[in-house]
N, CA and C atoms as a LAMMPS dump frame, in Angstrom:
ITEM: TIMESTEP
0
ITEM: NUMBER OF ATOMS
231
ITEM: BOX BOUNDS ff ff ff
-5.0000000000000000e+02 5.0000000000000000e+02
-5.0000000000000000e+02 5.0000000000000000e+02
-5.0000000000000000e+02 5.0000000000000000e+02
ITEM: ATOMS id mol type element x y z
1 1 1 N 0.902 -1.117 0.163
2 1 2 C 0.054 -0.129 -0.024
3 1 3 C 0.674 1.396 -0.168
4 2 1 N 1.943 1.176 0.716
5 2 2 C 2.678 2.422 0.664
6 2 3 C 3.547 2.784 -0.499
7 3 1 N 3.963 1.425 -1.019
8 3 2 C 4.636 1.679 -2.266
9 3 3 C 3.662 2.366 -3.497
10 4 1 N 2.383 2.159 -3.543
11 4 2 C 1.649 2.594 -4.35
12 4 3 C 1.476 4.193 -4.093
13 5 1 N 1.339 4.523 -2.853
14 5 2 C 1.302 6.066 -2.438
15 5 3 C 2.65 6.675 -2.907
16 6 1 N 3.639 6.086 -2.558
17 6 2 C 5.057 6.515 -3.073
18 6 3 C 5.252 6.93 -4.538
19 7 1 N 4.875 5.933 -5.351
20 7 2 C 4.655 6.101 -6.797
21 7 3 C 4.145 7.068 -7.188
22 8 1 N 2.722 7.164 -6.746
23 8 2 C 2.004 8.287 -7.216
24 8 3 C 2.511 9.654 -6.674
25 9 1 N 3.098 9.568 -5.445
26 9 2 C 3.521 11.103 -5.14
27 9 3 C 5.186 11.3 -5.884
28 10 1 N 5.794 10.344 -6.086
29 10 2 C 7.069 10.571 -6.803
30 10 3 C 6.331 11.144 -8.161
31 11 1 N 5.294 10.544 -9.21
32 11 2 C 4.787 10.652 -10.413
33 11 3 C 4.474 12.254 -10.311
34 12 1 N 3.781 12.71 -9.478
35 12 2 C 3.258 14.193 -9.115
36 12 3 C 4.335 14.932 -9.152
37 13 1 N 5.491 14.605 -8.347
38 13 2 C 6.694 15.357 -7.895
39 13 3 C 7.474 15.71 -9.448
40 14 1 N 7.784 14.628 -9.975
41 14 2 C 8.468 14.529 -11.202
42 14 3 C 7.689 15.327 -12.408
43 15 1 N 6.292 15.073 -12.46
44 15 2 C 5.55 16.126 -13.392
45 15 3 C 5.533 17.466 -13.085
46 16 1 N 5.491 17.782 -11.728
47 16 2 C 5.516 19.098 -11.581
48 16 3 C 6.911 19.832 -11.469
49 17 1 N 8.083 18.984 -11.295
50 17 2 C 9.258 19.871 -11.441
51 17 3 C 9.495 19.807 -12.961
52 18 1 N 9.215 19.043 -13.875
53 18 2 C 9.239 19.353 -15.349
54 18 3 C 8.653 20.493 -15.974
55 19 1 N 7.416 20.404 -15.578
56 19 2 C 6.404 21.471 -15.79
57 19 3 C 6.932 22.738 -15.25
58 20 1 N 7.612 22.977 -14.043
59 20 2 C 7.764 24.307 -13.678
60 20 3 C 8.986 24.647 -14.31
61 21 1 N 9.885 23.726 -14.629
62 21 2 C 11.069 24.056 -15.422
63 21 3 C 10.513 24.824 -16.891
64 22 1 N 9.754 24.029 -17.417
65 22 2 C 9.156 24.423 -18.611
66 22 3 C 8.575 25.715 -18.746
67 23 1 N 7.765 26.062 -17.506
68 23 2 C 6.939 27.278 -17.48
69 23 3 C 7.901 28.482 -17.155
70 24 1 N 8.875 28.355 -16.444
71 24 2 C 9.905 29.201 -15.979
72 24 3 C 10.771 29.575 -17.138
73 25 1 N 10.804 28.772 -18.128
74 25 2 C 11.637 28.905 -19.35
75 25 3 C 10.839 29.947 -20.266
76 26 1 N 9.352 29.576 -20.243
77 26 2 C 8.419 30.161 -21.101
78 26 3 C 8.13 31.905 -20.798
79 27 1 N 8.578 31.987 -19.412
80 27 2 C 8.365 33.442 -19.08
81 27 3 C 9.177 34.524 -19.724
82 28 1 N 8.646 35.805 -20.086
83 28 2 C 9.051 36.604 -20.564
84 28 3 C 10.264 37.225 -20.016
85 29 1 N 11.599 37.385 -20.395
86 29 2 C 12.644 38.113 -19.778
87 29 3 C 12.362 39.581 -20.319
88 30 1 N 13.543 40.061 -20.558
89 30 2 C 13.836 41.283 -21.055
90 30 3 C 13.417 41.576 -22.529
91 31 1 N 13.189 40.441 -23.254
92 31 2 C 12.922 40.452 -24.788
93 31 3 C 11.621 40.271 -25.016
94 32 1 N 10.873 39.85 -24.216
95 32 2 C 9.401 39.477 -24.571
96 32 3 C 8.821 38.185 -24.227
97 33 1 N 9.507 37.263 -24.561
98 33 2 C 9.142 35.537 -24.089
99 33 3 C 7.833 35.258 -24.941
100 34 1 N 7.359 34.321 -24.511
101 34 2 C 6.167 33.671 -24.945
102 34 3 C 5.094 34.537 -24.977
103 35 1 N 4.825 35.516 -24.181
104 35 2 C 3.735 36.335 -24.083
105 35 3 C 3.691 37.436 -25.342
106 36 1 N 5.175 37.709 -25.975
107 36 2 C 5.153 38.492 -27.117
108 36 3 C 4.511 37.735 -28.387
109 37 1 N 4.68 36.5 -28.337
110 37 2 C 4.306 35.507 -29.482
111 37 3 C 2.943 35.366 -29.701
112 38 1 N 2.167 35.211 -28.575
113 38 2 C 0.653 34.689 -28.715
114 38 3 C -0.169 35.976 -28.341
115 39 1 N 0.053 36.811 -27.255
116 39 2 C -0.644 37.812 -27.032
117 39 3 C -0.623 38.958 -28.202
118 40 1 N 0.443 39.064 -28.574
119 40 2 C 0.607 40.495 -29.732
120 40 3 C 0.233 41.654 -29.295
121 41 1 N -0.736 42.633 -29.734
122 41 2 C -0.92 43.73 -29.448
123 41 3 C -2.267 43.764 -28.273
124 42 1 N -2.825 42.416 -27.978
125 42 2 C -3.904 42.624 -27.078
126 42 3 C -3.122 42.628 -25.575
127 43 1 N -3.147 43.688 -24.995
128 43 2 C -2.745 43.733 -23.559
129 43 3 C -3.679 44.542 -22.544
130 44 1 N -3.577 43.902 -21.227
131 44 2 C -4.35 44.735 -20.269
132 44 3 C -3.886 45.829 -19.901
133 45 1 N -4.623 46.314 -18.908
134 45 2 C -4.28 47.717 -18.546
135 45 3 C -3.073 47.875 -17.844
136 46 1 N -2.647 46.995 -17.173
137 46 2 C -1.426 46.947 -16.383
138 46 3 C -0.167 46.496 -17.298
139 47 1 N -0.47 46.196 -18.339
140 47 2 C 0.882 46.002 -19.551
141 47 3 C 1.091 44.831 -19.497
142 48 1 N 0.658 43.548 -18.948
143 48 2 C 0.924 42.411 -18.947
144 48 3 C -0.17 41.642 -19.65
145 49 1 N -0.043 40.766 -20.65
146 49 2 C -0.89 40.18 -21.741
147 49 3 C -1.809 39 -20.658
148 50 1 N -2.601 38.712 -21.477
149 50 2 C -3.466 37.619 -20.834
150 50 3 C -2.796 36.113 -20.781
151 51 1 N -1.975 35.879 -21.868
152 51 2 C -1.317 34.579 -21.828
153 51 3 C -0.165 34.742 -20.517
154 52 1 N 0.305 35.931 -20.45
155 52 2 C 1.333 36.012 -19.569
156 52 3 C 0.725 35.842 -18.001
157 53 1 N -0.519 36.413 -17.856
158 53 2 C -1.272 36.142 -16.49
159 53 3 C -1.356 34.919 -16.206
160 54 1 N -2.156 33.95 -17.268
161 54 2 C -2.282 32.516 -17.115
162 54 3 C -0.951 31.617 -16.977
163 55 1 N 0.149 32.273 -17.665
164 55 2 C 1.454 31.635 -17.273
165 55 3 C 1.926 31.812 -15.735
166 56 1 N 1.685 33.034 -15.216
167 56 2 C 1.866 33.493 -13.994
168 56 3 C 1.051 32.258 -13.036
169 57 1 N -0.127 32.302 -13.37
170 57 2 C -0.949 31.318 -12.437
171 57 3 C -0.401 30.085 -12.367
172 58 1 N -0.401 29.261 -13.73
173 58 2 C 0.118 27.907 -13.857
174 58 3 C 1.315 27.725 -13.117
175 59 1 N 2.434 28.77 -13.153
176 59 2 C 3.723 28.709 -12.506
177 59 3 C 3.422 28.685 -11.104
178 60 1 N 2.59 29.424 -10.265
179 60 2 C 2.507 29.417 -9.046
180 60 3 C 1.665 28.107 -8.485
181 61 1 N 0.898 27.576 -9.622
182 61 2 C 0.019 26.138 -9.147
183 61 3 C 1.083 25.165 -8.93
184 62 1 N 2.006 25.174 -10.114
185 62 2 C 3.067 24.009 -9.976
186 62 3 C 4.12 24.315 -8.926
187 63 1 N 4.296 25.589 -8.709
188 63 2 C 5.267 25.591 -7.641
189 63 3 C 4.744 25.222 -6.137
190 64 1 N 3.326 25.625 -5.936
191 64 2 C 2.891 25.058 -4.565
192 64 3 C 3.003 23.472 -4.761
193 65 1 N 2.421 23.036 -5.94
194 65 2 C 2.436 21.324 -6.043
195 65 3 C 3.729 20.775 -5.564
196 66 1 N 4.937 21.638 -6.214
197 66 2 C 6.157 21.075 -6.067
198 66 3 C 6.692 20.912 -4.392
199 67 1 N 6.01 22.274 -3.946
200 67 2 C 6.657 22.353 -2.632
201 67 3 C 5.901 21.45 -1.71
202 68 1 N 4.503 21.281 -1.887
203 68 2 C 3.849 20.239 -1.192
204 68 3 C 4.374 18.952 -1.282
205 69 1 N 4.628 18.293 -2.765
206 69 2 C 5.199 16.889 -2.9
207 69 3 C 6.598 17.06 -2.179
208 70 1 N 7.557 18.157 -2.157
209 70 2 C 8.719 18.104 -1.523
210 70 3 C 8.765 17.715 0.221
211 71 1 N 7.737 18.603 0.422
212 71 2 C 7.596 18.121 1.951
213 71 3 C 6.95 17.356 2.47
214 72 1 N 6.052 16.687 1.713
215 72 2 C 5.449 15.235 1.959
216 72 3 C 6.532 14.178 1.807
217 73 1 N 7.329 14.106 0.648
218 73 2 C 8.462 13.04 0.423
219 73 3 C 9.351 13.22 1.568
220 74 1 N 9.615 14.571 2.068
221 74 2 C 10.8 14.501 3.104
222 74 3 C 9.977 13.761 4.597
223 75 1 N 8.853 13.943 4.753
224 75 2 C 8.24 13.52 6.059
225 75 3 C 7.927 11.859 5.812
226 76 1 N 7.544 11.612 4.42
227 76 2 C 7.088 10.228 4.699
228 76 3 C 8.552 9.23 4.421
229 77 1 N 9.583 9.725 3.739
230 77 2 C 10.938 9.239 3.521
231 77 3 C 11.766 9.536 4.645
């Protein structure tokens, strides 16, 4: 039973870590990043595009999942 739980937890941890790396690489640096490719001229009032805001939200969610799985693995192992 514990082995199944650990396998599921490791799977979530690996998916979250790879996804987090990919999402961080997609973020806009000083040159524009992915938001410049997809959002184009459509921007919100504060200057950040809708794609960039969604990218920020996904990055935060995956960061929280990564942190929770890291702490859980630390406690379990």
